N, CA, C and O of each residue as an XYZ file, in Angstrom:
920
protein
N     -11.361     -7.083    -10.924
C     -10.019     -6.516    -10.841
C      -9.309     -6.710    -12.184
O      -9.304     -7.813    -12.729
N      -8.711     -5.639    -12.717
C      -7.986     -5.737    -13.976
C      -6.576     -6.251    -13.677
O      -5.775     -5.548    -13.060
N      -6.278     -7.464    -14.111
C      -5.021     -8.084    -13.705
C      -4.126     -8.478    -14.866
O      -3.025     -8.976    -14.632
N      -4.553     -8.274    -16.120
C      -3.784     -8.790    -17.246
C      -2.335     -8.330    -17.215
O      -1.434     -9.150    -17.391
N      -2.085     -7.056    -16.998
C      -0.712     -6.552    -17.020
C       0.140     -7.176    -15.919
O       1.365     -7.216    -16.026
N      -0.510     -7.664    -14.858
C       0.212     -8.268    -13.740
C       0.468     -9.753    -13.972
O       1.276    -10.366    -13.273
N      -0.216    -10.324    -14.948
C      -0.082    -11.758    -15.227
C       0.646    -12.066    -16.528
O       1.123    -13.183    -16.726
N       0.731    -11.087    -17.409
C       1.320    -11.377    -18.723
C       2.759    -10.893    -18.867
O       3.306    -10.905    -19.970
N       3.383    -10.466    -17.760
C       4.780    -10.073    -17.781
C       5.040     -8.599    -17.999
O       6.170     -8.145    -17.823
N       4.009     -7.827    -18.383
C       4.241     -6.403    -18.651
C       4.648     -5.638    -17.390
O       5.555     -4.805    -17.432
N       3.980     -5.920    -16.274
C       4.301     -5.180    -15.056
C       5.699     -5.548    -14.562
O       6.447     -4.678    -14.116
N       6.050     -6.815    -14.637
C       7.382     -7.248    -14.220
C       8.458     -6.613    -15.090
O       9.515     -6.227    -14.590
N       8.195     -6.503    -16.380
C       9.154     -5.891    -17.289
C       9.392     -4.428    -16.939
O      10.525     -3.949    -16.997
N       8.320     -3.711    -16.573
C       8.438     -2.290    -16.228
C       8.965     -2.083    -14.813
O       9.552     -1.043    -14.514
N       8.756     -3.083    -13.930
C       9.136     -2.959    -12.523
C       9.775     -4.274    -12.065
O       9.130     -5.057    -11.367
N      11.024     -4.527    -12.444
C      11.643     -5.845    -12.225
C      11.730     -6.274    -10.765
O      11.692     -7.468    -10.470
N      11.845     -5.316     -9.847
C      11.925     -5.678     -8.426
C      10.551     -5.776     -7.777
O      10.431     -6.183     -6.622
N       9.532     -5.405     -8.513
C       8.165     -5.338     -7.980
C       8.145     -4.470     -6.700
O       7.391     -4.739     -5.766
N       8.990     -3.430     -6.685
C       9.048     -2.437     -5.594
C       9.488     -3.045     -4.261
O       9.120     -2.546     -3.198
N      10.267     -4.109     -4.319
C      10.739     -4.738     -3.079
C      11.572     -3.775     -2.238
O      11.616     -3.899     -1.014
N      12.229     -2.825     -2.883
C      13.066     -1.872     -2.160
C      12.269     -0.954     -1.231
O      12.834     -0.320     -0.340
N      10.954     -0.889     -1.444
C      10.098     -0.043     -0.597
C       9.503     -0.805      0.592
O       8.816     -0.215      1.426
N       9.761     -2.088      0.669
C       9.079     -2.929      1.648
C       9.363     -2.527      3.089
O       8.442     -2.461      3.903
N      10.611     -2.260      3.413
C      10.961     -1.936      4.802
C      10.259     -0.667      5.266
O       9.726     -0.609      6.374
N      10.264      0.355      4.401
C       9.597      1.607      4.776
C       8.101      1.382      4.970
O       7.527      1.839      5.958
N       7.475      0.687      4.040
C       6.026      0.482      4.146
C       5.677     -0.388      5.349
O       4.678     -0.139      6.025
N       6.485     -1.398      5.618
C       6.235     -2.234      6.799
C       6.360     -1.410      8.070
O       5.596     -1.608      9.014
N       7.323     -0.479      8.105
C       7.473      0.374      9.295
C       6.235      1.247      9.500
O       5.847      1.526     10.635
N       5.617      1.677      8.396
C       4.403      2.491      8.507
C       3.223      1.650      9.005
O       2.393      2.127      9.778
N       3.160      0.397      8.553
C       2.105     -0.499      9.023
C       2.259     -0.754     10.520
O       1.279     -0.717     11.263
N       3.490     -1.011     10.960
C       3.727     -1.238     12.395
C       3.380      0.005     13.209
O       2.806     -0.097     14.294
N       3.727      1.170     12.686
C       3.380      2.409     13.372
C       1.866      2.565     13.464
O       1.346      3.009     14.488
N       1.160      2.199     12.399
C      -0.304      2.288     12.395
C      -0.912      1.354     13.439
O      -1.866      1.720     14.124
N      -0.360      0.152     13.558
C      -0.846     -0.798     14.560
C      -0.651     -0.238     15.961
O      -1.541     -0.325     16.808
N       0.528      0.339     16.195
C       0.822      0.901     17.521
C      -0.078      2.096     17.828
O      -0.606      2.210     18.935
N      -0.251      2.980     16.858
C      -1.068      4.184     17.076
C      -2.525      3.858     17.368
O      -3.181      4.543     18.153
N      -3.020      2.816     16.735
C      -4.442      2.488     16.869
C      -4.726      1.539     18.024
O      -5.887      1.279     18.341
N      -3.677      1.020     18.656
C      -3.873      0.132     19.795
C      -4.366     -1.252     19.431
O      -4.911     -1.956     20.281
N      -4.185     -1.654     18.184
C      -4.615     -2.982     17.744
C      -3.606     -4.034     18.208
O      -2.395     -3.820     18.141
N      -4.117     -5.163     18.676
C      -3.280     -6.334     18.950
C      -3.644     -7.392     17.920
O      -4.621     -8.117     18.106
N      -2.875     -7.499     16.831
C      -3.268     -8.406     15.746
C      -3.238     -9.868     16.156
O      -2.299    -10.331     16.804
N      -4.284    -10.584     15.766
C      -4.357    -12.024     16.005
C      -4.047    -12.819     14.747
O      -3.614    -13.969     14.818
N      -4.270    -12.202     13.603
C      -3.899    -12.781     12.315
C      -3.786    -11.624     11.327
O      -4.525    -10.644     11.418
N      -2.853    -11.747     10.381
C      -2.596    -10.687      9.409
C      -2.589    -11.276      8.010
O      -1.940    -12.290      7.755
N      -3.316    -10.632      7.105
C      -3.262    -10.966      5.686
C      -2.882     -9.704      4.930
O      -3.495     -8.653      5.114
N      -1.865     -9.814      4.077
C      -1.593     -8.710      3.160
C      -2.187     -9.051      1.806
O      -1.873    -10.084      1.215
N      -3.048     -8.166      1.324
C      -3.707     -8.355      0.033
C      -2.899     -7.611     -1.029
O      -2.628     -6.418     -0.895
N      -2.518     -8.333     -2.088
C      -1.650     -7.733     -3.095
C      -0.257     -7.554     -2.545
O       0.288     -6.451     -2.559
N       0.323     -8.640     -2.058
C       1.599     -8.555     -1.316
C       2.807     -8.367     -2.217
O       3.911     -8.152     -1.716
N       2.632     -8.442     -3.546
C       3.756     -8.225     -4.450
C       4.872     -9.221     -4.212
O       4.639    -10.430     -4.197
N       6.095     -8.714     -4.023
C       7.261     -9.575     -3.830
C       7.354    -10.135     -2.418
O       8.277    -10.891     -2.114
N       6.412     -9.776     -1.553
C       6.298    -10.424     -0.250
C       7.070     -9.819      0.891
O       7.032    -10.348      2.001
N       7.783     -8.711      0.656
C       8.655     -8.165      1.683
C       7.939     -7.552      2.873
O       8.410     -7.665      4.005
N       6.807     -6.905      2.631
C       6.105     -6.236      3.732
C       5.565     -7.253      4.728
O       5.810     -7.147      5.930
N       4.835     -8.231      4.228
C       4.254     -9.213      5.138
C       5.345    -10.052      5.802
O       5.151    -10.533      6.918
N       6.495    -10.236      5.134
C       7.617    -10.957      5.749
C       8.150    -10.181      6.949
O       8.459    -10.774      7.982
N       8.259     -8.863      6.820
C       8.719     -8.045      7.958
C       7.700     -8.051      9.084
O       8.073     -8.041     10.257
N       6.421     -8.067      8.741
C       5.391     -8.133      9.774
C       5.448     -9.477     10.497
O       5.234     -9.544     11.708
N       5.735    -10.542      9.757
C       5.859    -11.865     10.376
C       7.012    -11.891     11.375
O       6.913    -12.525     12.425
N       8.104    -11.203     11.047
C       9.234    -11.134     11.981
C       8.904    -10.259     13.192
O       9.335    -10.545     14.309
N       8.138     -9.196     12.961
C       7.793     -8.280     14.056
C       6.783     -8.895     15.015
O       6.776     -8.576     16.204
N       5.915     -9.791     14.489
C       4.877    -10.423     15.305
C       4.985    -11.940     15.153
O       4.144    -12.552     14.495
N       6.009    -12.557     15.753
C       6.322    -13.970     15.490
C       5.254    -14.957     15.942
O       5.251    -16.102     15.490
N       4.349    -14.544     16.821
C       3.288    -15.454     17.268
C       1.999    -15.281     16.466
O       1.005    -15.957     16.732
N       2.014    -14.382     15.491
C       0.810    -14.068     14.706
C       0.904    -14.721     13.326
O       1.881    -14.492     12.613
N      -0.086    -15.528     12.931
C      -0.082    -16.087     11.574
C      -0.185    -14.964     10.538
O      -1.065    -14.108     10.625
N       0.718    -14.978      9.566
C       0.758    -13.948      8.523
C       0.683    -14.608      7.151
O       1.380    -15.588      6.887
N      -0.162    -14.068      6.287
C      -0.363    -14.635      4.954
C      -0.302    -13.503      3.931
O      -0.896    -12.443      4.129
N       0.413    -13.736      2.847
C       0.427    -12.802      1.731
C      -0.345    -13.375      0.561
O      -0.027    -14.462      0.078
N      -1.356    -12.653      0.100
C      -2.132    -13.042     -1.076
C      -1.668    -12.217     -2.266
O      -1.507    -11.002     -2.156
N      -1.453    -12.869     -3.403
C      -1.015    -12.175     -4.614
C      -1.612    -12.867     -5.840
O      -1.595    -14.094     -5.934
N      -2.140    -12.074     -6.780
C      -2.774    -12.652     -7.963
C      -1.786    -12.884     -9.107
O      -2.088    -13.622    -10.045
N      -0.611    -12.261     -9.035
C       0.358    -12.382    -10.124
C       1.348    -13.517     -9.866
O       1.976    -13.576     -8.809
N       1.480    -14.407    -10.834
C       2.469    -15.477    -10.711
C       3.887    -14.906    -10.677
O       4.749    -15.432     -9.973
N       4.133    -13.828    -11.436
C       5.467    -13.215    -11.450
C       5.854    -12.744    -10.052
O       6.960    -13.015     -9.586
N       4.945    -12.040     -9.388
C       5.235    -11.543     -8.042
C       5.301    -12.690     -7.040
O       6.154    -12.697     -6.152
N       4.407    -13.650     -7.183
C       4.356    -14.772     -6.247
C       5.667    -15.546     -6.243
O       6.094    -16.033     -5.196
N       6.309    -15.666     -7.398
C       7.602    -16.360     -7.463
C       8.659    -15.619     -6.642
O       9.539    -16.245     -6.052
N       8.575    -14.295     -6.604
C       9.539    -13.507     -5.834
C       9.379    -13.702     -4.331
O      10.316    -13.474     -3.566
N       8.202    -14.121     -3.915
C       7.941    -14.313     -2.483
C       8.739    -15.454     -1.888
O       8.918    -15.516     -0.672
N       9.223    -16.362     -2.730
C       9.922    -17.555     -2.232
C      11.186    -17.225     -1.457
O      11.680    -18.062     -0.700
N      11.721    -16.017     -1.631
C      12.945    -15.633     -0.916
C      12.695    -15.387      0.569
O      13.644    -15.328      1.352
N      11.430    -15.243      0.967
C      11.096    -14.947      2.365
C      10.566    -16.198      3.050
O       9.687    -16.882      2.525
N      11.107    -16.491      4.227
C      10.663    -17.673      4.964
C      10.547    -17.354      6.452
O      11.401    -16.675      7.022
N       9.492    -17.847      7.063
C       9.300    -17.746      8.513
C       8.266    -18.786      8.901
O       7.411    -19.149      8.093
N       8.340    -19.266     10.132
C       7.442    -20.336     10.570
C       5.978    -19.878     10.603
O       5.069    -20.700     10.484
N       5.750    -18.582     10.761
C       4.383    -18.059     10.845
C       3.959    -17.361      9.568
O       3.014    -16.571      9.576
N       4.660    -17.647      8.450
C       4.419    -16.941      7.192
C       4.136    -17.908      6.061
O       4.810    -18.928      5.919
N       3.141    -17.584      5.262
C       2.895    -18.341      4.042
C       2.346    -17.404      2.972
O       1.834    -16.325      3.268
N       2.466    -17.842      1.730
C       1.998    -17.047      0.596
C       0.978    -17.854     -0.206
O       1.088    -19.073     -0.341
N      -0.004    -17.147     -0.728
C      -1.066    -17.793     -1.503
C      -1.170    -17.094     -2.854
O      -1.287    -15.870     -2.920
N      -1.128    -17.867     -3.916
C      -1.373    -17.340     -5.253
C      -2.880    -17.358     -5.477
O      -3.461    -18.404     -5.764
N      -3.503    -16.197     -5.345
C      -4.948    -16.135     -5.486
C      -5.493    -14.801     -5.006
O      -4.758    -13.930     -4.541
N      -6.803    -14.672     -5.134
C      -7.501    -13.432     -4.789
C      -8.162    -13.591     -3.422
O      -9.067    -14.410     -3.264
N      -7.720    -12.824     -2.447
C      -8.270    -12.924     -1.096
C      -9.765    -12.643     -1.065
O     -10.483    -13.221     -0.249
N     -10.240    -11.774     -1.932
C     -11.666    -11.430     -1.956
C     -12.520    -12.677     -2.168
O     -13.626    -12.778     -1.637
N     -12.001    -13.618     -2.941
C     -12.764    -14.836     -3.247
C     -12.316    -16.033     -2.416
O     -12.791    -17.148     -2.632
N     -11.417    -15.817     -1.477
C     -10.949    -16.912     -0.618
C     -11.952    -17.169      0.500
O     -12.648    -16.258      0.949
N     -12.015    -18.399      0.932
C     -12.972    -18.780      1.976
C     -12.324    -18.627      3.346
O     -12.146    -19.606      4.070
N     -11.972    -17.393      3.696
C     -11.406    -17.138      5.013
C     -11.553    -15.658      5.363
O     -11.489    -14.779      4.503
N     -11.752    -15.420      6.656
C     -11.768    -14.072      7.196
C     -10.512    -13.881      8.040
O      -9.773    -14.837      8.277
N     -10.266    -12.654      8.495
C      -9.001    -12.374      9.167
C      -9.183    -11.212     10.129
O     -10.118    -10.421     10.004
N      -8.278    -11.123     11.086
C      -8.336    -10.023     12.047
C      -7.883     -8.715     11.403
O      -8.601     -7.716     11.466
N      -6.688     -8.708     10.778
C      -6.136     -7.491     10.183
C      -5.791     -7.741      8.716
O      -5.031     -8.656      8.400
N      -6.348     -6.931      7.830
C      -5.961     -6.916      6.423
C      -5.049     -5.723      6.188
O      -5.363     -4.603      6.593
N      -3.930     -5.963      5.538
C      -2.999     -4.911      5.137
C      -3.085     -4.771      3.624
O      -3.046     -5.759      2.892
N      -3.203     -3.531      3.168
C      -3.414     -3.274      1.739
C      -2.551     -2.065      1.352
O      -2.990     -0.921      1.466
N      -1.339     -2.326      0.899
C      -0.377     -1.258      0.602
C      -0.293     -0.998     -0.900
O       0.148     -1.855     -1.665
N      -0.718      0.186     -1.309
C      -0.635      0.585     -2.719
C      -1.346     -0.425     -3.620
O      -0.756     -0.948     -4.565
N      -2.603     -0.691     -3.322
C      -3.318     -1.721     -4.077
C      -4.574     -1.187     -4.754
O      -4.718     -1.342     -5.967
N      -5.495     -0.561     -4.007
C      -6.813     -0.347     -4.614
C      -6.818      0.735     -5.692
O      -7.802      0.870     -6.420
N      -5.727      1.514     -5.807
C      -5.653      2.447     -6.941
C      -5.434      1.704     -8.260
O      -5.590      2.287     -9.333
N      -5.070      0.409     -8.183
C      -4.896     -0.434     -9.366
C      -6.191     -1.157     -9.770
O      -6.261     -1.741    -10.852
N      -7.188     -1.121     -8.927
C      -8.374     -1.974     -9.095
C      -9.475     -1.216     -9.821
O      -9.811     -0.090     -9.455
N     -10.030     -1.837    -10.846
C     -11.081     -1.218    -11.653
C     -12.257     -0.802    -10.764
O     -12.552      0.387    -10.648
N     -12.922     -1.765    -10.143
C     -14.037     -1.485     -9.230
C     -13.487     -1.357     -7.815
O     -13.628     -2.269     -7.000
N     -12.863     -0.229     -7.534
C     -12.157     -0.093     -6.253
C     -13.111      0.028     -5.078
O     -12.768     -0.395     -3.974
N     -14.300      0.594     -5.276
C     -15.259      0.690     -4.166
C     -15.795     -0.701     -3.826
O     -15.899     -1.055     -2.651
N     -16.132     -1.485     -4.840
C     -16.572     -2.855     -4.593
C     -15.492     -3.687     -3.923
O     -15.782     -4.509     -3.054
N     -14.249     -3.474     -4.327
C     -13.111     -4.166     -3.730
C     -12.991     -3.829     -2.246
O     -12.802     -4.723     -1.422
N     -13.100     -2.547     -1.901
C     -13.011     -2.119     -0.502
C     -14.147     -2.693      0.325
O     -13.938     -3.103      1.466
N     -15.342     -2.725     -0.239
C     -16.486     -3.297      0.487
C     -16.275     -4.784      0.733
O     -16.609     -5.298      1.801
N     -15.721     -5.470     -0.257
C     -15.455     -6.907     -0.086
C     -14.421     -7.135      1.009
O     -14.563     -8.067      1.801
N     -13.379     -6.298      1.069
C     -12.390     -6.431      2.128
C     -13.002     -6.139      3.487
O     -12.717     -6.833      4.463
N     -13.851     -5.103      3.553
C     -14.483     -4.725      4.815
C     -15.350     -5.817      5.392
O     -15.544     -5.890      6.606
N     -15.880     -6.682      4.514
C     -16.726     -7.782      4.967
C     -15.918     -8.976      5.462
O     -16.480     -9.908      6.037
N     -14.587     -8.957      5.242
C     -13.762    -10.122      5.570
C     -12.720     -9.844      6.643
O     -11.959    -10.737      7.015
N     -12.679     -8.595      7.150
C     -11.639     -8.234      8.114
C     -12.216     -7.399      9.244
O     -13.136     -6.605      9.049
N     -11.658     -7.595     10.419
C     -12.047     -6.776     11.572
C     -11.415     -5.390     11.481
O     -12.062     -4.378     11.749
N     -10.146     -5.363     11.099
C      -9.416     -4.100     10.937
C      -8.716     -4.119      9.589
O      -8.338     -5.177      9.086
N      -8.549     -2.938      9.012
C      -7.869     -2.811      7.730
C      -6.846     -1.683      7.817
O      -7.131     -0.616      8.362
N      -5.653     -1.927      7.274
C      -4.598     -0.915      7.251
C      -4.219     -0.671      5.797
O      -3.837     -1.591      5.073
N      -4.333      0.585      5.388
C      -4.060      0.962      4.006
C      -2.853      1.888      3.923
O      -2.648      2.738      4.789
N      -2.062      1.716      2.875
C      -1.086      2.724      2.449
C      -1.554      3.183      1.069
O      -1.562      2.401      0.117
N      -1.942      4.450      0.967
C      -2.573      4.962     -0.252
C      -1.693      6.059     -0.838
O      -1.524      7.100     -0.202
N      -1.124      5.866     -2.029
C      -0.320      6.941     -2.633
C      -1.197      8.138     -2.970
O      -2.282      7.991     -3.532
N      -0.710      9.327     -2.617
C      -1.460     10.556     -2.880
C      -0.894     11.196     -4.150
O      -0.052     12.092     -4.096
N      -1.378     10.710     -5.283
C      -0.836     11.107     -6.582
C      -1.278     12.497     -7.024
O      -0.593     13.140     -7.819
N      -2.414     12.966     -6.517
C      -2.940     14.257     -6.961
C      -2.255     15.394     -6.210
O      -2.670     15.778     -5.117
N      -1.203     15.920     -6.819
C      -0.478     17.065     -6.259
C      -0.304     18.094     -7.363
O      -0.435     17.782     -8.547
N      -0.010     19.320     -6.964
C       0.229     20.378     -7.950
C       1.395     19.996     -8.862
O       1.331     20.179    -10.077
N       2.467     19.458     -8.256
C       3.633     19.068     -9.043
C       3.314     18.018    -10.091
O       3.733     18.145    -11.241
N       2.576     16.978     -9.710
C       2.231     15.929    -10.665
C       1.347     16.448    -11.783
O       1.462     16.003    -12.925
N       0.464     17.388    -11.465
C      -0.410     17.963    -12.490
C       0.398     18.832    -13.458
O       0.251     18.714    -14.675
N       1.249     19.705    -12.914
C       2.021     20.608    -13.765
C       3.022     19.850    -14.636
O       3.239     20.203    -15.795
N       3.627     18.808    -14.070
C       4.635     18.039    -14.807
C       4.042     16.888    -15.614
O       4.768     16.146    -16.275
N       2.726     16.745    -15.558
C       2.008     15.737    -16.359
C       2.568     14.329    -16.142
O       2.938     13.636    -17.090
N       2.621     13.930    -14.884
C       3.203     12.635    -14.542
C       2.208     11.478    -14.599
O       2.573     10.333    -14.333
N       0.968     11.768    -14.942
C      -0.059     10.726    -14.832
C       0.073      9.640    -15.897
O      -0.355      8.507    -15.675
N       0.656      9.965    -17.043
C       0.887      8.919    -18.044
C       1.830      7.856    -17.497
O       1.640      6.666    -17.746
N       2.862      8.290    -16.741
C       3.804      7.345    -16.148
C       3.148      6.565    -15.020
O       3.360      5.361    -14.881
N       2.343      7.266    -14.207
C       1.663      6.593    -13.100
C       0.732      5.500    -13.614
O       0.591      4.448    -12.990
N       0.102      5.758    -14.753
C      -0.796      4.751    -15.310
C      -0.049      3.738    -16.163
O      -0.250      2.532    -16.020
N       0.813      4.227    -17.050
C       1.476      3.325    -17.987
C       2.478      2.399    -17.332
O       2.502      1.205    -17.629
N       3.318      2.936    -16.433
C       4.349      2.105    -15.805
C       3.840      1.422    -14.541
O       4.081      0.234    -14.325
N       3.130      2.188    -13.705
C       2.758      1.670    -12.389
C       1.325      1.131    -12.315
O       0.962      0.478    -11.336
N       0.523      1.395    -13.325
C      -0.814      0.808    -13.359
C      -1.838      1.484    -12.471
O      -2.860      0.880    -12.144
N      -1.589      2.736    -12.069
C      -2.570      3.444    -11.245
C      -3.747      3.883    -12.112
O      -3.576      4.629    -13.077
N      -4.930      3.417    -11.761
C      -6.149      3.784    -12.492
C      -6.887      4.933    -11.826
O      -7.687      5.614    -12.469
N      -6.627      5.155    -10.544
C      -7.328      6.182     -9.766
C      -6.295      6.991     -8.987
O      -5.274      6.453     -8.558
N      -6.561      8.270     -8.807
C      -5.614      9.179     -8.173
C      -6.307      9.892     -7.017
O      -7.462     10.304     -7.128
N      -5.583     10.031     -5.903
C      -6.222     10.516     -4.679
C      -5.468     11.676     -4.040
O      -4.251     11.805     -4.171
N      -6.233     12.515     -3.345
C      -5.715     13.418     -2.331
C      -6.055     12.795     -0.980
O      -6.728     11.766     -0.913
N      -5.586     13.421      0.084
C      -5.920     12.929      1.424
C      -7.433     12.895      1.617
O      -7.989     11.930      2.140
N      -8.082     13.968      1.184
C      -9.532     14.076      1.405
C     -10.306     13.050      0.584
O     -11.232     12.420      1.096
N      -9.934     12.875     -0.691
C     -10.702     11.938     -1.514
C     -10.434     10.488     -1.100
O     -11.314      9.636     -1.224
N      -9.218     10.203     -0.609
C      -8.926      8.850     -0.130
C      -9.790      8.515      1.076
O     -10.378      7.435      1.137
N      -9.871      9.429      2.036
C     -10.693      9.198      3.232
C     -12.172      9.113      2.864
O     -12.901      8.279      3.400
N     -12.614      9.975      1.949
C     -14.022      9.950      1.530
C     -14.358      8.631      0.843
O     -15.463      8.112      0.996
N     -13.398      8.086      0.082
C     -13.619      6.805     -0.599
C     -13.798      5.671      0.404
O     -14.704      4.850      0.260
N     -12.937      5.623      1.417
C     -13.047      4.573      2.435
C     -14.372      4.679      3.178
O     -15.028      3.671      3.441
N     -14.758      5.896      3.512
C     -16.016      6.090      4.236
C     -17.214      5.742      3.346
O     -18.192      5.161      3.817
N     -17.135      6.097      2.066
C     -18.211      5.756      1.127
C     -18.367      4.243      1.000
O     -19.472      3.730      0.825
N     -17.237      3.540      1.093
C     -17.275      2.077      1.012
C     -17.783      1.439      2.302
O     -17.915      0.218      2.382
N     -18.068      2.259      3.310
C     -18.641      1.739      4.553
C     -17.633      1.414      5.627
O     -17.999      0.826      6.645
N     -16.366      1.778      5.439
C     -15.334      1.515      6.436
C     -15.270      2.681      7.421
O     -15.451      3.838      7.044
N     -15.013      2.363      8.667
C     -14.943      3.391      9.711
C     -13.481      3.707      9.993
O     -12.747      2.876     10.528
N     -13.064      4.923      9.627
C     -11.667      5.321      9.812
C     -11.381      5.520     11.297
O     -12.083      6.250     11.996
N     -10.336      4.852     11.749
C      -9.951      4.925     13.157
C      -8.826      5.936     13.373
O      -8.878      6.746     14.298
N      -7.813      5.881     12.514
C      -6.708      6.839     12.587
C      -6.061      6.941     11.219
O      -6.160      6.015     10.414
N      -5.392      8.071     10.946
C      -4.708      8.247      9.672
C      -3.569      9.241      9.844
O      -3.628     10.137     10.686
N      -2.519      9.063      9.019
C      -1.390      9.973      9.057
C      -0.647      9.927      7.730
O      -0.736      8.951      6.986
N       0.094     11.008      7.443
C       0.873     11.085      6.221
C       2.202     10.365      6.393
O       2.809     10.419      7.462
N       2.647      9.700      5.354
C       3.956      9.045      5.326
C       4.752      9.640      4.178
O       4.304      9.631      3.031
N       5.934     10.158      4.490
C       6.742     10.847      3.495
C       7.713      9.880      2.827
O       8.921      9.934      3.056
N       7.176      9.014      2.014
C       8.005      8.020      1.343
C       8.938      8.607      0.316
O       9.983      8.022      0.029
N       8.588      9.760     -0.252
C       9.442     10.376     -1.257
C      10.799     10.758     -0.711
O      11.787     10.753     -1.445
N      10.863     11.089      0.574
C      12.139     11.399      1.217
C      12.778     10.129      1.758
O      13.967      9.893      1.545
N      12.006      9.321      2.447
C      12.547      8.119      3.087
C      13.158      7.157      2.077
O      14.108      6.442      2.397
N      12.612      7.133      0.839
C      13.085      6.175     -0.153
C      13.960      6.831     -1.228
O      14.170      6.257     -2.297
N      14.468      8.035     -0.940
C      15.334      8.729     -1.907
C      16.730      8.122     -1.853
O      17.582      8.574     -1.089
N      16.955      7.107     -2.657
C      18.184      6.304     -2.556
C      19.360      6.928     -3.302
O      20.509      6.699     -2.924
N      19.103      7.709     -4.349
C      20.180      8.271     -5.140
C      20.402      9.740     -4.790
O      19.533     10.397     -4.217
N      21.594     10.244     -5.149
C      21.914     11.656     -4.878
C      20.945     12.573     -5.608
O      20.539     13.600     -5.064
N      20.570     12.220     -6.822
C      19.628     13.030     -7.596
C      18.277     13.113     -6.901
O      17.670     14.182     -6.829
N      17.806     11.966     -6.386
C      16.515     11.959     -5.700
C      16.585     12.710     -4.380
O      15.629     13.383     -3.995
N      17.721     12.598     -3.681
C      17.866     13.337     -2.419
C      17.887     14.840     -2.670
O      17.327     15.612     -1.891
N      18.534     15.255     -3.760
C      18.564     16.667     -4.115
C      17.164     17.162     -4.460
O      16.758     18.247     -4.046
N      16.429     16.349     -5.227
C      15.075     16.728     -5.611
C      14.139     16.796     -4.411
O      13.117     17.482     -4.451
N      14.493     16.079     -3.335
C      13.636     16.045     -2.148
C      13.835     17.249     -1.232
O      13.049     17.457     -0.308
N      14.882     18.047     -1.480
C      15.168     19.170     -0.582
C      13.995     20.147     -0.459
O      13.646     20.514      0.663
N      13.364     20.588     -1.567
C      12.209     21.489     -1.411
C      11.088     20.869     -0.576
O      10.411     21.557      0.188
N      10.907     19.557     -0.738
C       9.856     18.877      0.032
C      10.192     18.898      1.522
O       9.300     19.030      2.361
N      11.478     18.766      1.849
C      11.911     18.817      3.247
C      11.664     20.209      3.825
O      11.166     20.348      4.942
N      12.016     21.236      3.053
C      11.877     22.612      3.528
C      10.416     22.963      3.765
O      10.055     23.476      4.823
N       9.581     22.682      2.772
C       8.153     23.000      2.921
C       7.530     22.110      3.988
O       6.673     22.558      4.750
N       7.956     20.859      4.044
C       7.411     19.928      5.024
C       7.701     20.336      6.452
O       6.931     20.019      7.358
N       8.812     21.042      6.664
C       9.125     21.525      8.011
C       8.120     22.571      8.471
O       7.896     22.752      9.668
N       7.515     23.258      7.502
C       6.470     24.239      7.813
C       5.110     23.554      7.929
O       4.360     23.774      8.880
N       4.814     22.711      6.926
C       3.524     22.006      6.908
C       3.622     20.792      5.995
O       3.823     20.930      4.789
N       3.481     19.602      6.575
C       3.480     18.387      5.747
C       2.296     18.390      4.789
O       2.418     17.957      3.643
N       1.169     18.872      5.251
C      -0.024     18.918      4.401
C       0.236     19.771      3.165
O      -0.135     19.382      2.058
N       0.873     20.937      3.341
C       1.177     21.814      2.215
C       2.190     21.166      1.283
O       2.036     21.218      0.063
N       3.229     20.553      1.853
C       4.230     19.865      1.039
C       3.594     18.755      0.214
O       3.924     18.581     -0.959
N       2.692     18.014      0.818
C       1.984     16.935      0.126
C       1.164     17.478     -1.036
O       1.191     16.919     -2.133
N       0.440     18.562     -0.801
C      -0.420     19.141     -1.843
C       0.388     19.721     -2.994
O      -0.008     19.612     -4.155
N       1.518     20.336     -2.675
C       2.298     21.011     -3.700
C       3.196     20.063     -4.471
O       3.210     20.080     -5.702
N       3.950     19.230     -3.752
C       5.026     18.467     -4.395
C       4.826     16.967     -4.404
O       5.568     16.260     -5.086
N       3.854     16.458     -3.676
C       3.609     15.027     -3.688
C       4.713     14.241     -2.988
O       5.477     14.790     -2.193
N       4.783     12.958     -3.295
C       5.776     12.094     -2.665
C       5.309     11.486     -1.363
O       6.062     10.774     -0.699
N       4.067     11.763     -0.992
C       3.515     11.257      0.255
C       2.497     10.143     -0.029
O       1.962     10.019     -1.130
N       2.262      9.359      0.995
C       1.132      8.432      0.985
C       0.341      8.643      2.268
O       0.828      9.250      3.222
N      -0.871      8.138      2.276
C      -1.722      8.230      3.452
C      -1.857      6.848      4.070
O      -2.271      5.899      3.405
N      -1.507      6.743      5.335
C      -1.662      5.478      6.064
C      -2.940      5.580      6.891
O      -3.117      6.520      7.665
N      -3.816      4.615      6.719
C      -5.128      4.659      7.351
C      -5.405      3.338      8.063
O      -5.160      2.265      7.512
N      -5.907      3.423      9.268
C      -6.449      2.257      9.972
C      -7.959      2.420     10.010
O      -8.469      3.441     10.471
N      -8.667      1.419      9.530
C     -10.132      1.463      9.504
C     -10.692      0.168     10.068
O     -10.016     -0.861     10.082
N     -11.920      0.228     10.526
C     -12.625     -0.964     11.000
C     -13.542     -1.481      9.908
O     -14.174     -0.707      9.190
N     -13.607     -2.809      9.791
C     -14.514     -3.431      8.831
C     -15.928     -3.474      9.370
O     -16.260     -2.780     10.331
N     -16.756     -4.290      8.746
C     -18.181     -4.308      9.092
C     -18.446     -5.193     10.306
O     -19.592     -5.325     10.737
């Protein structure tokens, strides 16, 4: 895993909140995925938990379930200290190399940052019964025409870019069995400013006709996937 930018302060400098403002929306998608798939979690680990907000919300939603956030960046791990719950703890380290398995692994916006992403997915599949992914779908007509990939890589550290089809094919190639999947329209849900809400109007209009078409044309979506491990 390429982690230098996450450990040397560059990522924190470019993203001071470590995307904590997106935590509630992403946690709601994880909870929806759990409900849709009929999973009753016995233990939850979030891999690459960042500032810790997602796994903290899951700990509140499932108070009898042990929840752990793993994070390799000291900068992000320090931000986790703001979250506290009796069933919640944070670990500074790499879950792939940790000596523990888990019932449910949550992986939100992570493997697009990982150099050997297929090997990473296989390692997770060997350590979890169920896996829940939030995968940004960066490959859209809008992103291609507007040449947004320099920002996606330079600021956000995305090394790999996916459509719905290539994301699902990647998980299946890694040996994971997809149980359920759905689109999440984070571009609208997280449009906090008037400018962003205005920019989201075309996505709303096209999305009312077809979310799939809106995703392909204008982006702003992620794919939420529940898969079974090995």
